[in-house]
N, C-alpha and C positions, 0 to 999 in steps of 0.2 A: 504493500500500500504506500510505503514511503519512498520507493525506489527513485522517483523522479522529483522528489521534493528537496529543497535546500534551505537550511537555516544559517544565520550568521553566527560567528563566535560569541557575540554579545548575547544573542538569544539563547545560545547554549548555556552561558554563564547564569542567566536569569532562571532558566529551567532547573539547573542543578541546584542553585540556591534555594528555590522554592521547594524542590524535592527533598533536600536535606532537612529543611524546617518541617515540612509535611505534617504528619500526625505527631511527630516527636515533641513538638513544642508544647503540646497539651499535657502529656503524661510522663515524659522523661524525667522531670524534676522529682516526681513521686518515686520512680524506680531507683534513681540514684541516691536518694536520701533514706530509702527504706533500710539499707544496711550501713551505708557510710555516714548517715546523719548529716551533721554540719559540714562534713568534708565532701558532700555531694558535688559541689562546684569544682573541687579539685579533680574528682573523678571525671567530670565532663571535659576538663582541660586535657587530662591524660588520654581519655578516649578519643578526643578530637585529633590529638597528635598521631595516634595510631591510625585513625580514620584517614588522615591525610596521606599516610604511607600506603594505605590500601587503595586510595584514589589514584595515587601515582602508579601503582602496580597495574591497576585496571587500564589506565590510559597507555601504559607501556605495551600491554598486550594489543590494544587497538592500533598502535602505531605500526606494528609488524605487518598488518594487513589493512592499510588505510582505506581501501576501496571495498572491503567486505565487512559485513556485520558478523556477530558472534555465530549465528546459525549457519553461515556459509563457511567460515574458516574452521569451525569445529570439525567439519567433515574433511577438510583438507589436512588438518593436523592429526586427527584420530582415525581417519578412514570413514567410509560411508556408513557402515552399520553402527559402529561405536559412536560416531559423531551424531547420528540421528537419535541414538539413545540419550546422549547428553543433552541434545536439544529438547527432547521430550521432558526430561527432568527439569531443565531450565524453564520451560513453559509452565509446567505444573507448579513449580515453586512460586512464580509470579502470579499465576492464576489464583492459587490459594491465598497469597498475600493480598491480592486485590479483594478477595472475599472478606478477609480479616479487616482490611481498611474500610470497606463498605460497612461492615458491622460496627466499626468504631464510630462512623458518622451517625448511624441509627441510635446507638447507645447514648452518645453525647446529646443529640437533639431531644430524645425522649426523656432523658433524665434531667437535663438542665433547662431546656427551653420550651419544648412542646410535649409535656408528659401525657396529655390526653390523645395525642396523635398516634395511630397504629404504626408500629415500627416498619411494617411491610410497605406501607405507603411511602415512607421516607426512603427506604432502600430502593424501591422501584424507580422513584423519581430521580434519585441521585445516579443510579446505574444508567438510566436513559440519557442523562446529560453527559455521562462519560462516554457512552457509545456514540452519541452525536459528535463529540469532540474528536474521537478517533476517526470517524468516517469523514469529517471535514479535513483531516490531514494534519501532518506535523507542522507545516508552515502556519496554518491557522492557529494551532495550539501555541506555537512560539510567539506569534504576534499578540495573541491574547495575554500571554505572560508579560509581554512588554507593557501592555496597557495596565494590568493589575499591579505590577511590581512597585511603582512609586507609591501607590495608595497603600499597599501592604506595609511599606517602610514607614510611611507617615503615621499610620495607625499604631504600629509597633512603637515608634518613638513617643507618641502621645501617652501610651500606656506606661512606658518606662519613666518618663519625666514626671508624670502625675503621681507616681508611687515613691519618688525619692524622699518626700517628707516623712514617710513611715519606715524608712530604713533604720535598722538597729544592728550595728556592727558587732555587738556582743553575741548575736546569734551565730557568728562564725567561730566562736571559741568553745572548747579548745580545738586547735587545728591538729590534724594527724592523730586524733585520739585512738583510732583503731588500727593504725599502722599502714604500711605500704601494701601489704598483701591484700587487705580489704579493699583498698583503692583499685588495685589491679583486677581483682575478682569482680568487683561491682561494675567495672567499666565494660565487661564483656557484652551485656545486653545493649549497651549504648553503641558499641562498635558494630554489633550485628545490625542494629536499626538506628541510624539509616545507612551507615557507611558500606556495609557489605551489599546492601541493596542497590548501590550505585552501579553494580554490574549490569543493570537493565539498560544503561546508556550505551553499552557495547552494541546495541541494536541500531542506534541512530548516529553514531560517530561518523559513518561514511556520508551522512547527509549534511555534515557541517561544511560550509563553503570554503572557509579559510583554514586549511589543515595546520598551517604554521601557528596560528593564534589559538587553535582549538584547545591545545593542552593547557596553556596559561589560563584561558577562560574557564576550563573545567576545574582546575585546581583553585582558582580564585573563588569560584562559586562555592566549592566545598568549604573553603576557609571562612567565607562570609556567612554561610549557613551555620557553620560550627560556632562562630562567635555569637550569633543570635541565640543558639541553644545554651551556650555557656552563660550568657548574660541573663537569660530567663531563669535558669537554675539558680544563679547567684541571687537574683532579686527575690525569688521565691523564698529562699532561706533567710535572707536579710529581713524580709517583711513578715512572712508567716512563721518562720522558725522551722527547724528541721523536722520536728515531730508532726506539726500540722501539715507540712508539705508531704510527708511520707504517707499519711493516712488518707489524704485526699486524692482520689483517682484522677481528677482534673485540676491540679494545683494552680496552673496559670489562669484558669477561669475563675477560681476562688480568689486569686490574687487581684484580678480585675474588679471583683465585687467590692474590694476594700477602698477603691478610689473614691475620695470625697473631698472636693475642693470647692468651697462655696456652694453654689447650686448645681455643681457638676457631679452627678451621681448616677449610678445604674448604667454605666457605659460598658459593662462586661460583654455586651453584645458585640462590641468591637473585637474582643478576643475571640468570640465565637466566629465572627466573620473572617478574621485573619486565618483561623484554623480551617474553616470550610473551604476557603479559596486555595490555601496551600495544599490541603489533602486532595483536592480535585486534581491538581497537576500531578 
C-alpha cells in the first residue's frame, strides 16, 4: 500500500516522536514508580539511554537494505521459508499490540471520561478511524502528524507550566534508595514499550525521501519523545508523590486534574486529548 508513497525526514521525525509518546505517556509513570518509587524518573532516564541504542540498532539494520522494508529483506537474509515465518511472527506481534492499544483507548475513555458509554462503541469507532487513516496512505498520515504536532506540544507545555507551583522536590528523596539493580530491572518494561516497538518503522524507512537525513531525524524523534516521557514521570513524582503515582493507573491524567490557577480548572481533558491523538498515530 505504501510502495509509491514518500515522506520527508521531518515527517518521519514527527511520527517517531508521537509514536514514542503514544500510550506510554499515560501509564508509564505508574509502572516505573511501582517498584522504584521516587527513583522512577531515574529509571526513565536509564531506559531512554538504552532505548536510544536500540533505535540506533534498528536504523543500522534498515541502512543495509535502504530500498527494502523488513518483510522483503527478511526473506533475503533468512531465505524464503524462514523469512516468511519471521514475517508472520512480526505481523502477529503488531496485530496483537494494536488490539492491546485499542483496548487501552476503550478502558481510558470508559473509566475517566464516558463511563456510561459501551466500550464496544468506542472500540469500533476508534478502529474505523485507524482503518480510514491506513487506507488514505502514509503521506496523508504524515501530513496529519505535521498538523497535530505543534498543538500537541503547546498543550503539553501548558500542562507542565501550570503544574510547576505544586512541585515538591522533597518527593525525590531519598535518591537511589533501592539500588542500581532495581533501577535496571524496572527499566525493562519501559525499554520494551515503546523502544522495542520502534521496529515497526522498518516497514516504512524505504518511503523516506531523504535517506541521508532519515537517520538523524529518526534518532532525534526518539530523543525528543524520550525527554517528554522523562519529564512527565518526573513531574508526576514531584507533584503527586511516588506512592500516589504508583497506585494510579493513569497518573498523568490524575496529574492534570490537580491544575488550579485562578478560574483555570478541569482542563484534564487536554491530557486526554494529547493521549488520544498520540495513541492514534
